[in-house]
C-alpha positions as CSV (number, residue, x, y, z in Angstrom):
1,M,-11.4,10.8,-25.2
2,L,-8.7,8.3,-24.0
3,H,-5.1,9.2,-25.1
4,F,-3.4,5.8,-25.2
5,S,0.1,7.0,-25.0
6,T,-0.5,9.1,-22.0
7,F,-2.6,6.3,-20.4
8,F,0.4,3.9,-20.8
9,S,2.7,6.5,-19.3
10,G,0.4,6.4,-16.2
11,L,0.0,2.7,-16.2
12,G,3.8,2.2,-16.2
13,L,4.7,4.9,-13.6
14,G,1.9,3.7,-11.4
15,A,3.1,0.2,-11.7
16,G,6.8,1.1,-10.8
17,L,5.6,2.9,-7.7
18,I,3.0,0.5,-6.5
19,M,5.2,-2.5,-6.8
20,A,7.8,-1.4,-4.4
21,I,7.8,-3.3,-1.1
22,G,5.8,-1.3,1.3
23,A,3.4,-1.4,4.2
24,Q,0.3,-1.8,1.9
25,N,1.6,-4.4,-0.3
26,I,2.9,-6.3,2.8
27,H,-0.6,-6.1,4.4
28,V,-2.3,-7.4,1.2
29,L,0.3,-10.2,1.0
30,R,-0.4,-11.3,4.6
31,T,-4.1,-11.0,4.0
32,G,-3.9,-13.3,0.8
33,L,-1.7,-15.7,2.7
34,R,-4.3,-16.0,5.5
35,R,-7.1,-16.0,3.2
36,E,-8.9,-13.7,5.3
37,H,-11.4,-10.8,3.7
38,V,-9.0,-10.7,0.5
39,G,-11.6,-9.2,-1.7
40,L,-12.5,-6.5,0.9
41,T,-8.8,-5.7,1.3
42,V,-8.0,-5.6,-2.4
43,L,-11.1,-3.4,-3.1
44,A,-10.2,-1.0,-0.3
45,C,-6.7,-0.6,-1.6
46,I,-7.8,0.1,-5.1
47,L,-10.4,2.6,-4.1
48,I,-7.9,4.4,-1.8
49,D,-5.3,4.6,-4.5
50,A,-7.7,5.6,-7.1
51,T,-9.2,8.5,-4.9
52,L,-5.7,9.7,-4.0
53,I,-4.5,9.7,-7.8
54,A,-7.6,11.6,-9.0
55,L,-7.0,14.1,-6.1
56,G,-3.4,14.5,-7.0
57,V,-4.0,14.9,-10.7
58,A,-6.6,17.4,-10.0
59,G,-4.2,19.7,-8.2
60,M,-3.9,18.6,-4.5
61,G,-0.5,17.5,-4.9
62,A,0.8,21.0,-5.5
63,A,-1.1,22.3,-2.4
64,V,0.4,19.6,-0.2
65,Q,4.0,20.5,-1.4
66,E,3.4,24.0,-0.6
67,S,2.3,23.4,3.0
68,P,5.2,22.7,5.6
69,L,2.5,21.8,8.3
70,L,0.9,19.0,6.3
71,L,4.3,17.8,5.2
72,S,5.6,17.7,8.8
73,L,2.3,15.8,10.1
74,A,2.6,13.3,7.4
75,R,6.4,12.8,8.0
76,W,6.4,12.4,11.7
77,G,3.0,10.6,12.0
78,G,3.9,8.2,9.4
79,A,7.2,7.4,10.5
80,A,5.7,6.5,14.3
81,F,3.1,4.4,12.7
82,L,5.7,2.4,10.7
83,L,7.9,2.0,13.6
84,W,5.1,0.5,15.6
85,Y,4.1,-1.8,12.7
86,G,8.0,-2.9,12.2
87,L,8.3,-3.7,15.9
88,R,5.0,-5.8,15.9
89,S,6.2,-7.8,13.1
90,W,9.6,-8.5,14.7
91,R,7.7,-9.3,17.8
92,A,5.8,-12.0,15.8
93,V,9.1,-13.5,14.4
94,F,9.7,-14.8,18.0
95,A,6.2,-16.0,18.5
96,S,5.3,-19.6,17.2
97,G,2.6,-19.8,14.8
98,T,1.6,-20.6,11.1
99,L,-0.7,-19.4,8.5
100,K,-3.0,-22.2,8.9
101,V,-6.1,-21.3,10.5
102,E,-7.5,-23.7,13.1
103,A,-11.1,-24.3,13.8
104,N,-10.9,-22.8,17.4
105,Q,-8.7,-19.9,16.2
106,V,-10.3,-16.5,16.1
107,R,-10.5,-15.0,12.8
108,T,-10.3,-11.2,12.1
109,S,-13.8,-9.6,11.5
110,V,-14.9,-7.7,8.8
111,R,-14.7,-4.4,10.8
112,Q,-11.1,-5.3,11.9
113,A,-10.0,-6.1,8.5
114,L,-11.3,-2.8,7.2
115,I,-9.9,-0.7,9.9
116,G,-6.5,-2.6,9.3
117,V,-6.2,-1.9,5.7
118,L,-7.5,1.7,6.2
119,A,-4.8,2.2,8.7
120,L,-2.0,0.7,6.6
121,S,-3.0,2.8,3.6
122,L,-4.1,6.1,4.9
123,L,-1.5,6.5,7.8
124,N,1.4,5.6,5.5
125,P,3.0,8.9,4.2
126,H,4.5,6.8,1.1
127,V,1.0,6.4,-0.1
128,Y,0.5,10.1,-0.3
129,L,3.9,10.8,-1.7
130,D,3.4,8.2,-4.4
131,T,-0.1,9.1,-5.4
132,V,-0.9,12.4,-4.5
133,V,2.4,14.3,-4.8
134,L,4.5,12.4,-7.3
135,L,1.7,10.9,-9.7
136,G,-0.3,14.2,-9.1
137,A,2.6,16.4,-10.1
138,I,3.4,14.4,-13.3
139,G,-0.1,14.0,-14.1
140,G,-0.8,17.6,-13.8
141,S,2.2,18.4,-16.2
142,F,0.1,16.9,-19.1
143,P,-2.3,19.1,-21.1
144,Q,-5.8,19.4,-19.4
145,E,-7.5,17.1,-21.9
146,Q,-4.9,14.2,-21.3
147,R,-4.9,14.1,-17.4
148,S,-7.8,11.9,-17.2
149,S,-5.9,9.4,-19.4
150,F,-2.9,9.5,-17.1
151,A,-4.9,9.1,-13.8
152,A,-6.8,6.1,-15.6
153,G,-3.5,4.4,-16.4
154,A,-2.3,4.8,-12.9
155,M,-5.4,3.6,-11.5
156,C,-5.6,0.7,-13.8
157,A,-2.0,-0.4,-12.4
158,S,-3.5,-0.5,-8.9
159,V,-6.3,-2.6,-10.0
160,I,-4.1,-5.2,-11.7
161,W,-1.4,-5.1,-9.0
162,F,-3.5,-5.6,-5.8
163,T,-5.8,-8.2,-7.5
164,A,-2.8,-10.1,-8.6
165,L,-1.0,-9.8,-5.1
166,G,-4.0,-10.5,-3.0
167,Y,-5.5,-13.5,-4.9
168,G,-2.1,-14.8,-6.1
169,A,-1.0,-15.0,-2.5
170,T,-3.9,-17.3,-1.6
171,R,-2.5,-20.1,-3.8
172,L,0.7,-19.8,-1.8
173,S,-1.0,-20.3,1.8
174,G,0.0,-24.0,1.8
175,L,3.7,-23.2,1.4
176,F,3.6,-20.7,4.3
177,A,1.9,-23.0,6.6
178,R,5.3,-23.9,8.0
179,P,6.2,-21.7,10.9
180,V,9.6,-21.0,9.5
181,A,8.3,-19.6,6.4
182,W,6.0,-17.1,8.3
183,K,8.7,-16.0,10.5
184,W,10.7,-15.0,7.2
185,I,7.6,-13.0,6.2
186,D,7.4,-11.3,9.4
187,G,11.2,-10.7,9.5
188,V,11.2,-9.1,6.0
189,A,7.9,-7.1,6.9
190,G,9.5,-5.9,10.3
191,T,12.9,-4.8,8.5
192,T,11.1,-3.0,5.8
193,M,8.6,-1.1,8.0
194,L,11.7,0.0,10.3
195,A,13.6,1.1,7.3
196,L,10.8,3.0,5.8
197,S,10.3,4.7,9.2
198,A,13.9,5.8,9.4
199,S,13.6,6.9,5.8
200,V,10.5,8.9,6.5
201,A,12.0,10.6,9.7
202,F,15.4,11.2,8.7
203,G,15.3,11.3,5.0
204,S,15.8,14.6,3.1
C-alpha cells in the first residue's frame, strides 16, 4: 500500500539532493547537448539511483557508515577520480571545438557511452552518500510498512530529473554549437569537479 505523505517526502528529498550540480548531472547534460546515446545514459542513471536507493533503505546505509575502510576507500578513490575529471574538463576549455558533430567526426560508441556513465556514477562518492547513506538513513527511520513508499518517491525524483535533464538538453544543442558557449560548460564542469574533489578529500 502506498503511503502518499511518505512518498512525497521521498520525492522532495530525492529531488533536493539529485538536482545539485555534480559529476553525474554534468555528464547527462553533456550527453544531451551532444545528442549522443541520451536514452542509454538517462536509463543507466535512473537504474543506478534506483538500485542504490533500494539498498540504502534496506539497511546498507547503516552498514557503510559503520565501516571506516569502506568510507576511506570511497573518500580517496572518489576524490582522485573527480580531480582527474576536473582537470580533463579544464583542458578542454583551452581546446577549440563545438557541440556540432561533423560527418567525419568520430562519435562515442554505445560501449564507451555505457562505460562513461557507469564510471561517472559509480566512482563518484557523492552518489553513495546521497542515495545509500543519506536517503537510506532517512528512509530507514520510517516504519517498515512505509519504507517502500519513501524509496518509490526518491526513485521517482530520479526518473523525472534525469529524463528532463537529458532530453531537455537536446533542445539547447543549437545554442551550444558556438565554441565560447561550450567552453563555459567545460569551465563550470571543471571548477565543480575540482571543488567536489577538494570537498571529498578534505571535508569533515
